C-alpha positions as a printed Julia matrix, in Angstrom:
54×3 Matrix{Float64}:
 -35.12   -9.08  -10.93
 -32.36  -10.34  -13.23
 -29.64   -8.4   -11.38
 -29.87  -10.86   -8.51
 -29.04  -13.86  -10.65
 -25.36  -14.53   -9.84
 -24.76  -17.14  -12.49
 -22.93  -15.0   -15.11
 -21.52  -12.33  -12.8
 -20.03  -14.58  -10.16
 -17.89  -16.44  -12.67
 -16.72  -13.15  -14.21
 -15.8   -11.84  -10.77
 -13.88  -15.01   -9.92
 -12.04  -14.98  -13.21
 -11.12  -11.33  -12.7
  -9.81  -11.9    -9.17
  -7.83  -14.97  -10.17
  -6.29  -13.05  -13.04
  -5.37  -10.21  -10.73
  -4.03  -12.49   -8.01
  -2.01  -14.83  -10.19
  -0.78  -12.62  -13.03
  -0.92   -8.93  -12.27
  -0.17   -8.81   -8.56
   3.22  -10.63   -8.67
   4.37   -8.34  -11.46
   3.43   -5.27   -9.43
   5.06   -6.59   -6.27
   8.31   -7.36   -8.05
   9.12   -3.67   -8.43
  11.56   -2.39   -5.89
  11.1     0.85   -4.09
  13.26    3.71   -5.31
  14.22    4.93   -1.85
  15.15    2.28    0.64
  14.05    3.15    4.16
  16.84    4.14    6.5
  17.18    3.19   10.12
  16.23    6.13   12.24
  18.61    6.97   15.03
  17.32    8.0    18.43
  16.21   11.6    18.36
  18.44   14.07   20.12
  17.01   16.29   22.78
  16.59   19.83   21.45
  18.39   22.65   23.18
  16.11   25.12   24.92
  15.46   28.4    23.25
  17.19   31.35   24.86
  14.93   34.36   24.92
  16.71   37.7    24.78
  14.43   39.37   27.34
  14.81   36.82   30.12
């Protein structure tokens, strides 16, 4: 079965991953997020609902 011979495909896979890791990934990670996350304050306790029939 020629599909199990890793000689051409392994080198192509390695070349692809090295290209992604060294060239493409740093360019993608250099983008900044548009909305910076804000610090969440402690949640306030909600006021109980007043039912008109009680």
